Every structure is written in structure tokens, then in C-alpha cells.
N, C-alpha and C positions, 0 to 999 in steps of 0.2 A: 776455090773452096766450093764444094757442092752444097746445095740446100740441105740443111740438117734440121728436121722437125724437133729435135731435142733442144735446139737453140732458138728457133724462130717459128712458133706456131702461128697459123692464121686464125685460130680460134682461141678464145680465152682458156688459159690453163690455170686459172686461179685455184689454189688448193683449198679444199674444204677444211674449215676450222683452222687455217693457217693465219697467224697474227702478222699482218703486213705492216705493223708499226714497230716490230722488233728489229734489232740490229741485224744487218746483213746486206748482201749485194743483190741487186735486181736488174734484169734486162727488160727494158721497156720499149714497146713499139706503139706509135700513135700515127694514125692514118688520116690524110686529108679527106674532107667531105667529097664523096662520090669520085674518089681517085683523081680529083682535079690536080693538075701539076702546077701548084702555086709558087713553089719555092726556088725555081730555077731549072736548069737542065744539065744533062750529062754530055760533056764534050771530051772526046778521046779518053773515056774511062774515068774522068774526074768530074765531080759535082761543081758546077758554077752557080753560085747563089745569086739570086736577084734581090731586090730590096726586101721582099717579104721573107726570103730565106735568111737574110742578114738579121732581121728582127728575131727569128727563131733562135739563131745562134746567140744573139745578145741576151735574150731572156733566159735561155738555158744556162749560160755562163754566170748569170746573176743569181741563180737560185740559192747558192750557199749563203749569200748575203742576207737572205730572208728566212732561210731554213738552216739554222746553224748546226743542225744535227745530221747534215748530209755532206758527203764528198762526191764529186763528179768524176767519172772515168771516161772511157772512150764514147764517142757519139758520132753520128753521121746524119746530116740532113739530106734527104733524097728529094726528087722532084715532087712527090706527093705523100711522103711519109717520113717519119723520124725514128731512128733507133738510138737509144742511149743506155748507158750503165750508170747507176748511182748506188752509193752505199749509204745506208742509214747507220750512223755510228752509235746512236743511242736514241731512246724514245724520250721526247720532250713533250709532255702532255699539257693540255690546256685545263687550268683549274678555274671553273666557274665561267668559262667563256661560252657564249651562245652562238649557234649557227648564224652566219651572216654578220657577226661582229667584225670590227676592224682589227681585233687582237690577232697577232701572229704568234703562234706557239705559246700563247699565254703570257707574253712579256711585252710591256710597253717599249722595251728597248728595240724590238723588232717590228713593232707596229708602225706603219707609215707608208710613204709612197716611194716608189722607185723612180727611175728616169721616165720622163714624159708623163709624169703624174699618174702612173699606173700603180694601183694598190695591190699588193699581195695580201690576201686575207682568206679567212675560212670561206669556203664556197657557200653560196646561199642555199643551194640544194645539193647536199652531200649524197653520194650513193649510199645505199643501205649498208650499214656496218662500217662506214667510214669513220676514222678516228683522226683528230687533228695531229699532225706530225707523222701520220702514216703515209705509205706510198700513195694511196688513193688521194689523200688530201693534197699532197705535193703535185701529183699529176693534174688534178683538177685545177689547182691554182695556175700551173704552167699553161694549160690549155685556155683558161679563162682570160689571163692577161694577154696571151698571144692573139686571141680572137678580137679583143678590143683594139689592140695596136694595129693589127692587120686591116681590120675593117675601117679604122680611122685613116690609114694610109690610102685605101682604095675607095674611101668615101662611100661605104656601103654598110651602114650600121644594121645589125641584126642578121647579117648573112652568115650561115654556118661556115666554119673553117675546118673543123675536125669531125671525124666520125664520133658517134656518141660514146663509145666505149674505148678501151685501150687494151693492149695485150702485155702481159708481163710473165717473166719466169724468174724463179728464185735461183740464184747462182750459189751452188753449194760448196764448191771447192776451187782450188787454183786451176785445175784442168778445165773446168767449165768456164771460168773467167777468161782463160787464154783463148778458148774456142770462140767465145762471144766477142772478144776484142778482134780476133781475126775476121770473123763474119762482118763486123762493122767496117773494118778497114777495107775489105775487098768488095763491099756491097755495091759501090758505084760501078765497078768493072763488070758486075753481074746484072746490070740494069736490063739488058735486053731479054734476060730470062726471068726477071723478077715477076712474080705473080701480081704485084701491085702496079706494074707497068700497064697503062691502059691498052696497049697493043696486044697484051696477053689476056685481056678480059674474056672470060668464058672458056679458057683453055684449062686443061687439067694438069 
């Protein structure tokens, strides 16, 4: 499958005035800090995860336990970035919760700690316009928990793991969903041509 900018932009394609807390499917890309290949390598067209890659896999798969308003779809962990599809099934707002609180989606039922004592909580510094239960809030929590876990593993607290922003696309129909799944499935086989591959840095 050739690179398709309708599926995978390298620039933010956040839609003006779009409500990213509403129900729907989203294609998300998160890149490692400075394109560092943290999560493993490609061997014979397949991704082989190292310990940090296994942490990414574990935390991604745990997300619905802490955000009950989402379903996970296809995903792939690449050497220095992550692609995933998630569906927000309904908006679950926080009533009276403050930024930085330990409440998760406004319910004590979901407030608490996951494995390895890692807390999923509202981010201390939300992006402008971020709403609890929204795509932004979910991705921020995902990145935050992973940063703590990975830095604990490599004994390097405070070191950046991810680029500051992330990329997303609203998936509007079954055809777009099918194309996004195919892109994810074939991404490891396209690594040599991937613009996130450090060997392609500076190429157009």
C-alpha cells in the first residue's frame, strides 16, 4: 500500500471547531522524541518489540479498563512511532473534577492505579480545549503513563519519550476504516520508505 496523505498526515489535521469528545472512530499517530528508535526493530518485514515496545503494547491494551467509553481497533508499534485506531462510543464527562485530580472520567469506579502503580488520571497540563474523556485527554494519559513506565525501566526520570504533539484523523465511514486498518497492517513492511525512519531524515 502506497503512502496516502488522506490516511496518514505528518502534520496535524485537527479540524477547526470539531468536537473530539464526540462518538466516532479516530486514527492516531504518536512519534517518539527525535525519531529515536526506542521500541524495537523491523526484522523481515515484521516488528519485533523490545521491553519498551512491550510496555507500549500493554498500556494501549489496558486503556479501555480506565476509559470505559472507548473501544480499540487495529494498531501497530513501530521502532519510533505508534499508529492506532480507537472508537469513542459515548462521551463520559467529568462533573466537578479539576485538572490534575485523580478522578478518571468523573467516577470513583475508574479512579485508581493500574499495573506497576501507574495512575491514569486527568493530565496536569491539558492542551487548550482538552475535555476529559475526549481524544486529547485519552492520548495525553496514554503518553504520560508510558513516559513514566519507560523512564522507570531505563532509569532515566524526566527524559522525553514522545514528541510534544500527536496526529489524528477522524474516520468517517467504513471505507476509510478499512484503508486505515490496511495501512496499519502493512506499515512494518514499508519501514524502509517510511518518513519516520531515521535513514530517511531530510528526504522529501
